[in-house]
KOLDRENVO-610466 format. One record per residue (C-alpha): residue in three letters; x, y, z. Coordinates in steps of 0.25 Angstrom, whole numbers, plus 5000, padded with zeros to 4 digits. Layout:
! residues N
ALAXYZ/...
! end
This chain:
! residues 386
MET473150374733/SER473250224732/ILE474550164736/ARG474750114721/CYS474650254716/VAL475550314727/CYS476650204724/ASN476650244709/ILE476750394713/GLY477850364723/TYR478750284714/GLN478750404704/MET479050504715/ILE480350434719/GLU480750424704/ILE480550574702/LEU481350604715/LYS482450514711/PHE482550584697/ILE482650724703/HIS483550684715/ASP484450624704/LYS484550764698/HIS485050814712/ILE483750884715/ILE482750864727/HIS481250914726/ARG481050964740/ASP479550974738/ILE478950834736/LYS477350844738/PRO476150794730/ASP475950934723/ASN477350914716/PHE476950784709/VAL476150774697/ILE475750664687/GLY475950674672/ILE474850674661/ASN474550604648/GLU475750504645/LYS476450544658/LYS475250534667/LYS475850414675/TYR477050494680/ILE477350584692/TYR478050714691/LEU478750804702/LEU478550954701/ASP478951084708/PHE480451084709/GLY480451224715/LEU481051174729/ALA481951074723/LYS483451084725/GLN484751004722/TYR485250914734/ARG486550884728/SER487650934718/SER487350884704/LYS488850874701/THR489450814713/LEU488150744718/LYS488550794732/HIS487350814741/TYR487050954747/PRO487250954762/MET486050954772/VAL485551084777/GLN484751094790/LYS483751194795/LYS483051214782/LYS481651264779/LEU480751164773/THR480751154758/GLY479451084752/THR478151044758/ALA478051004773/ARG477050894771/TYR477950814762/ALA479250864766/SER480250764773/ILE480550764788/ASN482050814785/ALA481550924776/LEU480550974787/SER481650964797/GLY482451064790/PHE483550974783/GLU483951004768/GLN483150914759/SER483750804750/ARG483150684742/ARG482650614755/ASP481650724757/ASP481050714743/LEU480850564745/GLU480250574759/ALA479250684754/VAL478850584743/GLY478450484754/TYR477550584761/VAL476850624748/LEU476550474745/MET476050454759/TYR475150574757/PHE474650514744/LEU474350384751/LYS473650444764/GLY473150574759/ASN473850654771/LEU475050654779/PRO475150654795/TRP475750794795/GLN474650854787/GLY473550944794/LEU474450984806/THR473951104813/ILE475151204812/LYS475251354815/ASN476451394806/LYS477351334795/ASP478451304804/ASP477551234814/LYS476951154802/TYR478351104797/GLY478751064811/ASN477450994814/ILE477550924800/LEU478950874803/LEU478550824817/LYS477350744811/LYS478250684800/LYS479350644810/GLU478250584819/THR477550504808/THR478350384805/PRO478350314791/GLU477550204797/GLU476450294802/LEU476450374789/CYS476350254780/LYS475450174788/GLY474350094780/PHE475250094767/PRO476250004762/LYS477649994769/GLU478350044758/PHE477850184760/GLU478350184775/ASN479750134770/TYR479750254760/ILE479550354771/LYS480550284780/TYR481650274769/THR481550424765/ARG481550474779/GLU482850404782/LEU483550454770/LYS484850534773/TYR485050674767/GLU486050634756/GLU485650494755/ASP485250444741/PRO483850384741/ASN483550244736/TYR482450284726/LEU482350144721/TYR481950094735/LEU480850204736/GLU480250164722/ASN480250024725/LEU479450044738/PHE478250094729/ILE478449974719/GLU478349874731/VAL477049934736/LEU476449924722/LYS476949784720/LYS476349744734/MET475049794728/ASP475149724715/PHE475449844707/GLN476649904700/LEU477250034697/ASP476150074686/TYR475950224688/TYR474550204694/TYR473850324700/ASP472550324707/TRP472150424696/SER472750354684/GLU472150274672/TYR471850154680/LYS470650214687/GLU470250284674/GLU470250144667/GLU469250094678/LYS468350204676/SER468450184661/GLU468050044663/LYS466850084671/ASP466450184661/ASN466550084650/VAL465549994657/ILE464650104659/ASN464750144645/ASN464550004640/ASN463249994648/ASP462750124642/ASN463050074628/ASN462349944630/ASN461050024635/LYS461150114623/ILE461249994613/GLN460049934620/ASN459250064618/ASN459650084604/ASN459249934601/GLU457849964607/ASP457750094599/ASN458150024586/ASN457049924588/ASN456050024590/ASN456450104578/LYS456349974569/ASN454949954573/ASP454650104570/ASN455350094557/LYS454449974552/ASN453150054555/ASP453750174548/ASN454150094536/LYS452650044534/ASN452150184534/ASN453250234525/VAL452950124514/GLU451550174512/ASN451950324511/ASP453150294502/ASP452250254491/LYS451550384491/CYS452750464492/THR453650394481/SER453150484470/ASN453350614477/GLU454650574482/ASN455150534468/LYS454750674463/LYS455550734475/GLU456750644473/ASN456750684458/GLU456750834461/ASN457750814472/ILE458650744462/ASN458550854452/GLU458850954462/LYS460050884467/LYS460550874452/ASN460351024451/ASN461051054464/ASN462250964459/VAL462351034446/ASN462351164453/ASN463351124463/ASP464251064452/ASN464151204445/LYS464451274458/PHE465651184460/ASP466151214446/GLU465951364448/ARG466751354461/GLU467851274454/ILE467951374443/VAL467951494454/ASP469051414462/LYS469851394449/ASN469751544446/ASP470151584460/ASN471351494458/ILE471751554445/LEU471551694451/ASN472451654463/ASN473451604454/ASN473451724445/ASN473551814458/GLU474751724462/ASN475451744449/GLU475251894449/LYS475851894462/LYS477051814458/GLU477151904445/ASP477052034454/LYS478151974463/ILE479051944451/ILE478852084446/TYR479152144460/ASP480352064462/SER480852104448/LYS480652244451/ILE481352234464/ASN482552164457/ASN482652274446/GLU482552384457/LYS483752314464/LYS484552304451/ASP484252454448/ASN484652484462/ASN485952404461/ASN486252474447/GLU486052604453/PHE486852574465/MET488052524456/GLU487952644447/ASN488052734460/LYS489152654465/ILE489952674452/LYS489652824452/MET490152834466/ILE491452754462/GLU491652844450/ASN491452974458/PHE492452924468/ASP493452894458/GLN493253034452/LYS493453094465/ILE494753014467/VAL495253064454/ASN494853204457/TYR495553194470/GLU496853144464/THR496853254453/ASN496553364463/SER497653304473/ASN498653304461/THR498453444458/GLU498453484472/ASN499753404474/ASP500353474462/LYS500053614467/ILE500653574480/ILE501853524474/ASN502053654465/ASN501853734478/ILE502853654485/ASN503853674473/ASN503553824472/ASN503753834487/ASN505053754486/HIS505553844475/ASN505253974483/ILE505953914495/ILE507153884486/ASN507154024480/ASN506954084494/GLN508154004499/HIS509054054487/LYS508654194490/ASN508954174504/LYS510254124501/ASN510654234492/GLU510154334503/ILE511054264513/THR512254264504/ASP512054414501/ILE511954434516/LEU513154354519/GLN513954424508/ASN513554564513/THR513954524527/ILE515354474522/ASP515454604514/THR515154694526/ARG516154614535/GLN517254634524/LYS516954784524/LYS517054784539/GLU518354714539/SER518954804529/ILE518554924537/GLY519154864549/CYS520454844542/CYS520554984538/TYR520355034552/ILE521454944557/MET522454994547/
! end
């Protein structure tokens, strides 16, 4: 890619990382595959994808940075990962920014010094890439390109784990490169409209040439046609005189046929209008019949409802009357039964009283008898004593 294109991309990458870092998140997998460009109205803007490996680097409430952890396995892509990430340190904002530097140098150079290493297994691969990155100085990596790219790599490698990056400084590095090249931040890309406009200009030149050639050919054809027409006109004048009488007859016949056809068409049109009117009348009649049927049906339903309501009310009145009659019968029955019970009770009381009187009389008789017997005994005893 051209330096101008890479600077426009790099500036937007820093803006994106600043935005997500302000949301307390680090991406941890910065690579070309995770950047895309918009379409239609947003075709000038870069977007970052795939937050599957992203995580929080600090508390969203207290803004306290999470502590560093060592001896961690690599998270991300080794080719673009930072030296600290490959060394087993917990990642932070500095690692995202350093990875952007390697992505931009990949865009400029087409490859990186640690690509294509002969490695047996994954552990050896990560170890060899780490060694090669440490050996490759920013000067060697950015050789042949503006000094600002070298400064970018140096700055991101020297950042500390919890240090707040100076995003504005990094953005200005790309703007300075564009200014030195007499450009500005214009979202230019090597595949953008600028090349399309150049192509369209070339296409316009080619099309104009083709159009000029066509015009010349058309003019030549028109001249030839004029000459041919003159000769044809001479011959036609002679033949026209002979054919005038026959043509007049034919014209009169055609005129009569047209008149007849017009009359027939008018009649057909009138017939169609009449048929359409009749159809409309029939449709209206059908609609009216449907409305009447509906009214009749609704009235029947209403009458049935009224009848049902009347029947319901009559049944309800009958039920109430029956209930009242039952209550009256119950009261009369209960009264007769009560009278019977009371009479029985009174009779029983009379019998009890009579029995009591009888018992009293019997008791008095018994007592009198006992008194009499005692008196007899006493009189007998007195006789014996005397």
